PDB file of N, CA, C and O in Angstrom:
ATOM      1  N   MET A   1      -9.798   6.976 -11.488  1.00  0.00           N
ATOM      2  CA  MET A   1      -9.019   6.268 -10.488  1.00  0.00           C
ATOM      3  C   MET A   1      -7.955   5.393 -11.144  1.00  0.00           C
ATOM      4  O   MET A   1      -6.809   5.375 -10.693  1.00  0.00           O
ATOM      5  N   ASP A   2      -8.319   4.660 -12.211  1.00  0.00           N
ATOM      6  CA  ASP A   2      -7.349   3.785 -12.866  1.00  0.00           C
ATOM      7  C   ASP A   2      -6.143   4.565 -13.370  1.00  0.00           C
ATOM      8  O   ASP A   2      -5.008   4.101 -13.261  1.00  0.00           O
ATOM      9  N   GLN A   3      -6.387   5.754 -13.923  1.00  0.00           N
ATOM     10  CA  GLN A   3      -5.285   6.568 -14.424  1.00  0.00           C
ATOM     11  C   GLN A   3      -4.389   7.025 -13.270  1.00  0.00           C
ATOM     12  O   GLN A   3      -3.165   7.038 -13.400  1.00  0.00           O
ATOM     13  N   GLU A   4      -4.990   7.395 -12.159  1.00  0.00           N
ATOM     14  CA  GLU A   4      -4.198   7.815 -11.002  1.00  0.00           C
ATOM     15  C   GLU A   4      -3.353   6.658 -10.480  1.00  0.00           C
ATOM     16  O   GLU A   4      -2.196   6.858 -10.110  1.00  0.00           O
ATOM     17  N   LEU A   5      -3.916   5.450 -10.446  1.00  0.00           N
ATOM     18  CA  LEU A   5      -3.162   4.289  -9.971  1.00  0.00           C
ATOM     19  C   LEU A   5      -2.048   3.909 -10.942  1.00  0.00           C
ATOM     20  O   LEU A   5      -0.956   3.538 -10.512  1.00  0.00           O
ATOM     21  N   SER A   6      -2.308   3.996 -12.234  1.00  0.00           N
ATOM     22  CA  SER A   6      -1.274   3.617 -13.207  1.00  0.00           C
ATOM     23  C   SER A   6      -0.112   4.595 -13.206  1.00  0.00           C
ATOM     24  O   SER A   6       1.005   4.216 -13.556  1.00  0.00           O
ATOM     25  N   GLY A   7      -0.342   5.834 -12.824  1.00  0.00           N
ATOM     26  CA  GLY A   7       0.726   6.822 -12.755  1.00  0.00           C
ATOM     27  C   GLY A   7       1.330   6.982 -11.374  1.00  0.00           C
ATOM     28  O   GLY A   7       2.188   7.839 -11.160  1.00  0.00           O
ATOM     29  N   ALA A   8       0.880   6.151 -10.429  1.00  0.00           N
ATOM     30  CA  ALA A   8       1.345   6.269  -9.044  1.00  0.00           C
ATOM     31  C   ALA A   8       2.768   5.739  -8.886  1.00  0.00           C
ATOM     32  O   ALA A   8       3.227   4.903  -9.663  1.00  0.00           O
ATOM     33  N   THR A   9       3.446   6.240  -7.874  1.00  0.00           N
ATOM     34  CA  THR A   9       4.769   5.737  -7.512  1.00  0.00           C
ATOM     35  C   THR A   9       4.586   4.728  -6.386  1.00  0.00           C
ATOM     36  O   THR A   9       4.226   5.093  -5.267  1.00  0.00           O
ATOM     37  N   TRP A  10       4.833   3.474  -6.684  1.00  0.00           N
ATOM     38  CA  TRP A  10       4.629   2.384  -5.741  1.00  0.00           C
ATOM     39  C   TRP A  10       5.924   2.087  -4.995  1.00  0.00           C
ATOM     40  O   TRP A  10       6.999   2.072  -5.595  1.00  0.00           O
ATOM     41  N   VAL A  11       5.828   1.855  -3.710  1.00  0.00           N
ATOM     42  CA  VAL A  11       7.012   1.548  -2.892  1.00  0.00           C
ATOM     43  C   VAL A  11       6.714   0.370  -1.971  1.00  0.00           C
ATOM     44  O   VAL A  11       5.573   0.142  -1.568  1.00  0.00           O
ATOM     45  N   LYS A  12       7.771  -0.371  -1.652  1.00  0.00           N
ATOM     46  CA  LYS A  12       7.683  -1.472  -0.686  1.00  0.00           C
ATOM     47  C   LYS A  12       8.282  -1.002   0.628  1.00  0.00           C
ATOM     48  O   LYS A  12       9.093  -0.077   0.659  1.00  0.00           O
ATOM     49  N   SER A  13       7.885  -1.630   1.679  1.00  0.00           N
ATOM     50  CA  SER A  13       8.440  -1.322   2.990  1.00  0.00           C
ATOM     51  C   SER A  13       9.923  -1.655   3.020  1.00  0.00           C
ATOM     52  O   SER A  13      10.369  -2.623   2.404  1.00  0.00           O
ATOM     53  N   SER A  14      10.670  -0.851   3.733  1.00  0.00           N
ATOM     54  CA  SER A  14      12.099  -1.151   3.909  1.00  0.00           C
ATOM     55  C   SER A  14      12.275  -2.409   4.746  1.00  0.00           C
ATOM     56  O   SER A  14      13.361  -2.987   4.768  1.00  0.00           O
ATOM     57  N   LEU A  15      11.232  -2.838   5.429  1.00  0.00           N
ATOM     58  CA  LEU A  15      11.289  -4.045   6.249  1.00  0.00           C
ATOM     59  C   LEU A  15      10.980  -5.311   5.455  1.00  0.00           C
ATOM     60  O   LEU A  15      11.039  -6.410   6.006  1.00  0.00           O
ATOM     61  N   SER A  16      10.648  -5.173   4.162  1.00  0.00           N
ATOM     62  CA  SER A  16      10.277  -6.342   3.372  1.00  0.00           C
ATOM     63  C   SER A  16      11.473  -7.233   3.081  1.00  0.00           C
ATOM     64  O   SER A  16      11.303  -8.426   2.829  1.00  0.00           O
ATOM     65  N   GLY A  17      12.670  -6.683   3.111  1.00  0.00           N
ATOM     66  CA  GLY A  17      13.884  -7.484   2.953  1.00  0.00           C
ATOM     67  C   GLY A  17      13.950  -8.215   1.630  1.00  0.00           C
ATOM     68  O   GLY A  17      13.348  -7.790   0.644  1.00  0.00           O
ATOM     69  N   GLY A  18      14.676  -9.305   1.612  1.00  0.00           N
ATOM     70  CA  GLY A  18      14.864 -10.089   0.393  1.00  0.00           C
ATOM     71  C   GLY A  18      13.948 -11.290   0.357  1.00  0.00           C
ATOM     72  O   GLY A  18      14.419 -12.421   0.241  1.00  0.00           O
ATOM     73  N   ASN A  19      12.659 -11.071   0.453  1.00  0.00           N
ATOM     74  CA  ASN A  19      11.722 -12.190   0.489  1.00  0.00           C
ATOM     75  C   ASN A  19      11.216 -12.582  -0.897  1.00  0.00           C
ATOM     76  O   ASN A  19      10.147 -13.184  -1.006  1.00  0.00           O
ATOM     77  N   GLY A  20      11.928 -12.270  -1.918  1.00  0.00           N
ATOM     78  CA  GLY A  20      11.539 -12.662  -3.268  1.00  0.00           C
ATOM     79  C   GLY A  20      10.409 -11.838  -3.852  1.00  0.00           C
ATOM     80  O   GLY A  20       9.766 -12.265  -4.811  1.00  0.00           O
ATOM     81  N   GLY A  21      10.157 -10.677  -3.295  1.00  0.00           N
ATOM     82  CA  GLY A  21       9.128  -9.803  -3.840  1.00  0.00           C
ATOM     83  C   GLY A  21       7.725 -10.117  -3.387  1.00  0.00           C
ATOM     84  O   GLY A  21       6.765  -9.568  -3.928  1.00  0.00           O
ATOM     85  N   GLU A  22       7.582 -10.985  -2.411  1.00  0.00           N
ATOM     86  CA  GLU A  22       6.260 -11.370  -1.938  1.00  0.00           C
ATOM     87  C   GLU A  22       5.814 -10.436  -0.816  1.00  0.00           C
ATOM     88  O   GLU A  22       5.912 -10.775   0.363  1.00  0.00           O
ATOM     89  N   CYS A  23       5.335  -9.285  -1.187  1.00  0.00           N
ATOM     90  CA  CYS A  23       4.883  -8.326  -0.194  1.00  0.00           C
ATOM     91  C   CYS A  23       3.883  -7.369  -0.836  1.00  0.00           C
ATOM     92  O   CYS A  23       3.509  -7.520  -1.999  1.00  0.00           O
ATOM     93  N   VAL A  24       3.474  -6.415  -0.073  1.00  0.00           N
ATOM     94  CA  VAL A  24       2.560  -5.406  -0.606  1.00  0.00           C
ATOM     95  C   VAL A  24       3.336  -4.134  -0.903  1.00  0.00           C
ATOM     96  O   VAL A  24       4.415  -3.896  -0.360  1.00  0.00           O
ATOM     97  N   GLU A  25       2.763  -3.332  -1.770  1.00  0.00           N
ATOM     98  CA  GLU A  25       3.324  -2.028  -2.105  1.00  0.00           C
ATOM     99  C   GLU A  25       2.251  -0.993  -1.820  1.00  0.00           C
ATOM    100  O   GLU A  25       1.056  -1.278  -1.896  1.00  0.00           O
ATOM    101  N   ILE A  26       2.692   0.211  -1.491  1.00  0.00           N
ATOM    102  CA  ILE A  26       1.739   1.300  -1.303  1.00  0.00           C
ATOM    103  C   ILE A  26       2.098   2.451  -2.221  1.00  0.00           C
ATOM    104  O   ILE A  26       3.238   2.594  -2.664  1.00  0.00           O
ATOM    105  N   ALA A  27       1.096   3.262  -2.492  1.00  0.00           N
ATOM    106  CA  ALA A  27       1.290   4.488  -3.273  1.00  0.00           C
ATOM    107  C   ALA A  27       0.461   5.580  -2.613  1.00  0.00           C
ATOM    108  O   ALA A  27      -0.705   5.367  -2.279  1.00  0.00           O
ATOM    109  N   ARG A  28       1.052   6.726  -2.432  1.00  0.00           N
ATOM    110  CA  ARG A  28       0.331   7.870  -1.881  1.00  0.00           C
ATOM    111  C   ARG A  28      -0.398   8.564  -3.031  1.00  0.00           C
ATOM    112  O   ARG A  28       0.194   8.864  -4.067  1.00  0.00           O
ATOM    113  N   LEU A  29      -1.683   8.810  -2.833  1.00  0.00           N
ATOM    114  CA  LEU A  29      -2.519   9.417  -3.858  1.00  0.00           C
ATOM    115  C   LEU A  29      -2.990  10.795  -3.409  1.00  0.00           C
ATOM    116  O   LEU A  29      -2.728  11.224  -2.286  1.00  0.00           O
ATOM    117  N   SER A  30      -3.678  11.466  -4.293  1.00  0.00           N
ATOM    118  CA  SER A  30      -4.192  12.794  -3.974  1.00  0.00           C
ATOM    119  C   SER A  30      -5.192  12.718  -2.818  1.00  0.00           C
ATOM    120  O   SER A  30      -5.810  11.680  -2.582  1.00  0.00           O
ATOM    121  N   GLY A  31      -5.337  13.816  -2.116  1.00  0.00           N
ATOM    122  CA  GLY A  31      -6.296  13.887  -1.023  1.00  0.00           C
ATOM    123  C   GLY A  31      -5.913  13.082   0.196  1.00  0.00           C
ATOM    124  O   GLY A  31      -6.754  12.827   1.058  1.00  0.00           O
ATOM    125  N   GLY A  32      -4.640  12.669   0.289  1.00  0.00           N
ATOM    126  CA  GLY A  32      -4.184  11.903   1.443  1.00  0.00           C
ATOM    127  C   GLY A  32      -4.520  10.424   1.393  1.00  0.00           C
ATOM    128  O   GLY A  32      -4.260   9.693   2.348  1.00  0.00           O
ATOM    129  N   ARG A  33      -5.103   9.975   0.273  1.00  0.00           N
ATOM    130  CA  ARG A  33      -5.448   8.559   0.152  1.00  0.00           C
ATOM    131  C   ARG A  33      -4.196   7.716  -0.065  1.00  0.00           C
ATOM    132  O   ARG A  33      -3.167   8.209  -0.527  1.00  0.00           O
ATOM    133  N   VAL A  34      -4.308   6.422   0.281  1.00  0.00           N
ATOM    134  CA  VAL A  34      -3.204   5.481   0.108  1.00  0.00           C
ATOM    135  C   VAL A  34      -3.731   4.244  -0.604  1.00  0.00           C
ATOM    136  O   VAL A  34      -4.739   3.670  -0.194  1.00  0.00           O
ATOM    137  N   ALA A  35      -3.053   3.836  -1.667  1.00  0.00           N
ATOM    138  CA  ALA A  35      -3.402   2.620  -2.397  1.00  0.00           C
ATOM    139  C   ALA A  35      -2.457   1.504  -1.984  1.00  0.00           C
ATOM    140  O   ALA A  35      -1.278   1.741  -1.721  1.00  0.00           O
ATOM    141  N   VAL A  36      -2.983   0.287  -1.929  1.00  0.00           N
ATOM    142  CA  VAL A  36      -2.204  -0.888  -1.544  1.00  0.00           C
ATOM    143  C   VAL A  36      -2.444  -1.968  -2.591  1.00  0.00           C
ATOM    144  O   VAL A  36      -3.579  -2.203  -3.006  1.00  0.00           O
ATOM    145  N   ARG A  37      -1.356  -2.627  -3.016  1.00  0.00           N
ATOM    146  CA  ARG A  37      -1.488  -3.710  -3.997  1.00  0.00           C
ATOM    147  C   ARG A  37      -0.495  -4.823  -3.688  1.00  0.00           C
ATOM    148  O   ARG A  37       0.451  -4.638  -2.922  1.00  0.00           O
ATOM    149  N   ASP A  38      -0.724  -5.967  -4.290  1.00  0.00           N
ATOM    150  CA  ASP A  38       0.158  -7.126  -4.174  1.00  0.00           C
ATOM    151  C   ASP A  38       1.317  -6.931  -5.142  1.00  0.00           C
ATOM    152  O   ASP A  38       1.101  -6.749  -6.341  1.00  0.00           O
ATOM    153  N   SER A  39       2.539  -6.968  -4.634  1.00  0.00           N
ATOM    154  CA  SER A  39       3.696  -6.720  -5.500  1.00  0.00           C
ATOM    155  C   SER A  39       3.881  -7.798  -6.566  1.00  0.00           C
ATOM    156  O   SER A  39       4.533  -7.553  -7.581  1.00  0.00           O
ATOM    157  N   LYS A  40       3.317  -8.986  -6.351  1.00  0.00           N
ATOM    158  CA  LYS A  40       3.433 -10.058  -7.343  1.00  0.00           C
ATOM    159  C   LYS A  40       2.462  -9.870  -8.503  1.00  0.00           C
ATOM    160  O   LYS A  40       2.598 -10.518  -9.541  1.00  0.00           O
ATOM    161  N   ASP A  41       1.479  -8.981  -8.326  1.00  0.00           N
ATOM    162  CA  ASP A  41       0.460  -8.763  -9.351  1.00  0.00           C
ATOM    163  C   ASP A  41       0.240  -7.259  -9.533  1.00  0.00           C
ATOM    164  O   ASP A  41      -0.831  -6.746  -9.211  1.00  0.00           O
ATOM    165  N   PRO A  42       1.251  -6.552 -10.049  1.00  0.00           N
ATOM    166  CA  PRO A  42       1.151  -5.096 -10.135  1.00  0.00           C
ATOM    167  C   PRO A  42       0.034  -4.585 -11.041  1.00  0.00           C
ATOM    168  O   PRO A  42      -0.374  -3.431 -10.912  1.00  0.00           O
ATOM    169  N   SER A  43      -0.461  -5.404 -11.942  1.00  0.00           N
ATOM    170  CA  SER A  43      -1.567  -4.960 -12.788  1.00  0.00           C
ATOM    171  C   SER A  43      -2.918  -5.390 -12.220  1.00  0.00           C
ATOM    172  O   SER A  43      -3.964  -5.120 -12.810  1.00  0.00           O
ATOM    173  N   GLY A  44      -2.884  -6.057 -11.074  1.00  0.00           N
ATOM    174  CA  GLY A  44      -4.112  -6.519 -10.436  1.00  0.00           C
ATOM    175  C   GLY A  44      -4.788  -5.412  -9.649  1.00  0.00           C
ATOM    176  O   GLY A  44      -4.425  -4.242  -9.769  1.00  0.00           O
ATOM    177  N   PRO A  45      -5.767  -5.783  -8.848  1.00  0.00           N
ATOM    178  CA  PRO A  45      -6.540  -4.792  -8.104  1.00  0.00           C
ATOM    179  C   PRO A  45      -5.724  -4.124  -6.999  1.00  0.00           C
ATOM    180  O   PRO A  45      -4.714  -4.653  -6.535  1.00  0.00           O
ATOM    181  N   ALA A  46      -6.186  -2.966  -6.602  1.00  0.00           N
ATOM    182  CA  ALA A  46      -5.580  -2.232  -5.492  1.00  0.00           C
ATOM    183  C   ALA A  46      -6.690  -1.792  -4.546  1.00  0.00           C
ATOM    184  O   ALA A  46      -7.797  -1.463  -4.971  1.00  0.00           O
ATOM    185  N   LEU A  47      -6.374  -1.794  -3.267  1.00  0.00           N
ATOM    186  CA  LEU A  47      -7.284  -1.240  -2.272  1.00  0.00           C
ATOM    187  C   LEU A  47      -6.908   0.217  -2.074  1.00  0.00           C
ATOM    188  O   LEU A  47      -5.724   0.554  -2.048  1.00  0.00           O
ATOM    189  N   VAL A  48      -7.892   1.077  -1.936  1.00  0.00           N
ATOM    190  CA  VAL A  48      -7.621   2.491  -1.707  1.00  0.00           C
ATOM    191  C   VAL A  48      -8.262   2.889  -0.384  1.00  0.00           C
ATOM    192  O   VAL A  48      -9.465   2.727  -0.179  1.00  0.00           O
ATOM    193  N   PHE A  49      -7.422   3.415   0.510  1.00  0.00           N
ATOM    194  CA  PHE A  49      -7.850   3.845   1.834  1.00  0.00           C
ATOM    195  C   PHE A  49      -7.875   5.372   1.904  1.00  0.00           C
ATOM    196  O   PHE A  49      -7.028   6.045   1.317  1.00  0.00           O
ATOM    197  N   THR A  50      -8.846   5.903   2.619  1.00  0.00           N
ATOM    198  CA  THR A  50      -8.796   7.328   2.929  1.00  0.00           C
ATOM    199  C   THR A  50      -7.677   7.540   3.936  1.00  0.00           C
ATOM    200  O   THR A  50      -7.143   6.579   4.490  1.00  0.00           O
ATOM    201  N   SER A  51      -7.328   8.781   4.168  1.00  0.00           N
ATOM    202  CA  SER A  51      -6.287   9.089   5.141  1.00  0.00           C
ATOM    203  C   SER A  51      -6.650   8.546   6.518  1.00  0.00           C
ATOM    204  O   SER A  51      -5.809   7.950   7.191  1.00  0.00           O
ATOM    205  N   ALA A  52      -7.902   8.749   6.943  1.00  0.00           N
ATOM    206  CA  ALA A  52      -8.343   8.274   8.259  1.00  0.00           C
ATOM    207  C   ALA A  52      -8.325   6.745   8.342  1.00  0.00           C
ATOM    208  O   ALA A  52      -7.928   6.180   9.362  1.00  0.00           O
ATOM    209  N   GLU A  53      -8.755   6.082   7.269  1.00  0.00           N
ATOM    210  CA  GLU A  53      -8.740   4.616   7.256  1.00  0.00           C
ATOM    211  C   GLU A  53      -7.319   4.080   7.331  1.00  0.00           C
ATOM    212  O   GLU A  53      -7.049   3.122   8.055  1.00  0.00           O
ATOM    213  N   TRP A  54      -6.410   4.700   6.580  1.00  0.00           N
ATOM    214  CA  TRP A  54      -5.012   4.254   6.576  1.00  0.00           C
ATOM    215  C   TRP A  54      -4.384   4.450   7.958  1.00  0.00           C
ATOM    216  O   TRP A  54      -3.665   3.578   8.445  1.00  0.00           O
ATOM    217  N   THR A  55      -4.653   5.575   8.575  1.00  0.00           N
ATOM    218  CA  THR A  55      -4.126   5.836   9.914  1.00  0.00           C
ATOM    219  C   THR A  55      -4.636   4.787  10.899  1.00  0.00           C
ATOM    220  O   THR A  55      -3.856   4.250  11.686  1.00  0.00           O
ATOM    221  N   ALA A  56      -5.922   4.494  10.865  1.00  0.00           N
ATOM    222  CA  ALA A  56      -6.495   3.488  11.765  1.00  0.00           C
ATOM    223  C   ALA A  56      -5.907   2.108  11.499  1.00  0.00           C
ATOM    224  O   ALA A  56      -5.591   1.374  12.436  1.00  0.00           O
ATOM    225  N   PHE A  57      -5.760   1.754  10.229  1.00  0.00           N
ATOM    226  CA  PHE A  57      -5.193   0.453   9.864  1.00  0.00           C
ATOM    227  C   PHE A  57      -3.758   0.308  10.361  1.00  0.00           C
ATOM    228  O   PHE A  57      -3.424  -0.679  11.016  1.00  0.00           O
ATOM    229  N   THR A  58      -2.913   1.284  10.053  1.00  0.00           N
ATOM    230  CA  THR A  58      -1.505   1.166  10.446  1.00  0.00           C
ATOM    231  C   THR A  58      -1.338   1.240  11.965  1.00  0.00           C
ATOM    232  O   THR A  58      -0.454   0.591  12.524  1.00  0.00           O
ATOM    233  N   ARG A  59      -2.177   2.020  12.628  1.00  0.00           N
ATOM    234  CA  ARG A  59      -2.127   2.065  14.098  1.00  0.00           C
ATOM    235  C   ARG A  59      -2.450   0.693  14.667  1.00  0.00           C
ATOM    236  O   ARG A  59      -1.784   0.223  15.589  1.00  0.00           O
ATOM    237  N   ARG A  60      -3.469   0.054  14.118  1.00  0.00           N
ATOM    238  CA  ARG A  60      -3.875  -1.271  14.598  1.00  0.00           C
ATOM    239  C   ARG A  60      -2.790  -2.308  14.332  1.00  0.00           C
ATOM    240  O   ARG A  60      -2.514  -3.149  15.187  1.00  0.00           O
ATOM    241  N   VAL A  61      -2.179  -2.256  13.164  1.00  0.00           N
ATOM    242  CA  VAL A  61      -1.112  -3.213  12.840  1.00  0.00           C
ATOM    243  C   VAL A  61       0.047  -3.051  13.824  1.00  0.00           C
ATOM    244  O   VAL A  61       0.584  -4.040  14.323  1.00  0.00           O
ATOM    245  N   ARG A  62       0.428  -1.812  14.100  1.00  0.00           N
ATOM    246  CA  ARG A  62       1.543  -1.576  15.038  1.00  0.00           C
ATOM    247  C   ARG A  62       1.231  -2.075  16.425  1.00  0.00           C
ATOM    248  O   ARG A  62       2.124  -2.604  17.087  1.00  0.00           O
ATOM    249  N   THR A  63       0.008  -1.935  16.900  1.00  0.00           N
ATOM    250  CA  THR A  63      -0.319  -2.355  18.263  1.00  0.00           C
ATOM    251  C   THR A  63      -0.532  -3.850  18.373  1.00  0.00           C
ATOM    252  O   THR A  63      -0.419  -4.404  19.467  1.00  0.00           O
ATOM    253  N   ASP A  64      -0.839  -4.527  17.259  1.00  0.00           N
ATOM    254  CA  ASP A  64      -1.077  -5.973  17.296  1.00  0.00           C
ATOM    255  C   ASP A  64       0.148  -6.808  16.964  1.00  0.00           C
ATOM    256  O   ASP A  64       0.104  -8.032  17.086  1.00  0.00           O
ATOM    257  N   VAL A  65       1.235  -6.183  16.550  1.00  0.00           N
ATOM    258  CA  VAL A  65       2.453  -6.919  16.205  1.00  0.00           C
ATOM    259  C   VAL A  65       3.122  -7.389  17.492  1.00  0.00           C
ATOM    260  O   VAL A  65       3.316  -6.617  18.431  1.00  0.00           O
ATOM    261  N   VAL A  66       3.461  -8.652  17.510  1.00  0.00           N
ATOM    262  CA  VAL A  66       4.099  -9.227  18.713  1.00  0.00           C
ATOM    263  C   VAL A  66       5.602  -9.181  18.570  1.00  0.00           C
ATOM    264  O   VAL A  66       6.321  -9.615  19.470  1.00  0.00           O
TER     265      VAL A  66
END
Protein backbone atom coordinates (compact mmCIF):
# COMPACT_ATOMS: atom_id res chain seq x y z
CA MET A 1 0.00 0.00 0.00
CA ASP A 2 2.77 2.48 0.89
CA GLN A 3 4.39 1.98 -2.51
CA GLU A 4 1.07 2.53 -4.28
CA LEU A 5 0.47 5.74 -2.30
CA SER A 6 3.98 7.08 -2.90
CA GLY A 7 3.58 6.58 -6.65
CA ALA A 8 0.05 7.99 -6.76
CA THR A 9 -0.94 11.13 -8.63
CA TRP A 10 -2.45 13.47 -6.04
CA VAL A 11 -4.86 16.24 -7.05
CA LYS A 12 -6.71 19.03 -5.26
CA SER A 13 -10.25 20.08 -5.99
CA SER A 14 -10.65 22.85 -8.52
CA LEU A 15 -12.85 24.48 -5.88
CA SER A 16 -9.98 24.75 -3.37
CA GLY A 17 -8.97 28.12 -4.82
CA GLY A 18 -6.11 30.13 -3.39
CA ASN A 19 -6.49 29.14 0.24
CA GLY A 20 -2.77 28.72 0.85
CA GLY A 21 -2.76 24.98 0.26
CA GLU A 22 -4.93 24.14 3.24
CA CYS A 23 -7.08 21.43 1.75
CA VAL A 24 -7.22 17.74 1.05
CA GLU A 25 -5.89 15.90 -1.96
CA ILE A 26 -7.16 12.70 -3.50
CA ALA A 27 -5.52 10.00 -5.57
CA ARG A 28 -7.29 7.32 -7.57
CA LEU A 29 -5.86 3.88 -6.84
CA SER A 30 -6.24 0.44 -8.32
CA GLY A 31 -9.53 -1.38 -7.89
CA GLY A 32 -11.52 1.87 -7.83
CA ARG A 33 -10.17 2.87 -4.42
CA VAL A 34 -9.57 6.53 -3.53
CA ALA A 35 -6.91 7.83 -1.14
CA VAL A 36 -7.32 11.12 0.73
CA ARG A 37 -4.58 13.09 2.50
CA ASP A 38 -3.91 16.49 4.04
CA SER A 39 -2.13 18.67 1.48
CA LYS A 40 -0.10 20.33 4.26
CA ASP A 41 1.37 16.95 5.27
CA PRO A 42 1.96 14.99 2.06
CA SER A 43 4.18 12.45 3.80
CA GLY A 44 1.62 11.92 6.56
CA PRO A 45 -1.16 9.35 6.73
CA ALA A 46 -3.80 8.83 4.07
CA LEU A 47 -7.29 7.43 4.31
CA VAL A 48 -8.18 4.86 1.67
CA PHE A 49 -11.81 4.37 0.66
CA THR A 50 -13.29 1.59 -1.42
CA SER A 51 -15.25 2.69 -4.46
CA ALA A 52 -18.56 2.16 -2.61
CA GLU A 53 -17.35 4.06 0.46
CA TRP A 54 -16.12 6.98 -1.65
CA THR A 55 -19.41 7.15 -3.55
CA ALA A 56 -21.39 7.18 -0.29
CA PHE A 57 -19.10 9.81 1.24
CA THR A 58 -19.21 12.21 -1.71
CA ARG A 59 -22.97 11.73 -2.11
CA ARG A 60 -23.46 12.65 1.54
CA VAL A 61 -21.18 15.69 1.29
CA ARG A 62 -23.10 16.97 -1.75
CA THR A 63 -26.49 16.59 -0.06
CA ASP A 64 -25.36 18.20 3.22
CA VAL A 65 -23.71 21.28 1.69
CA VAL A 66 -25.78 24.39 2.29
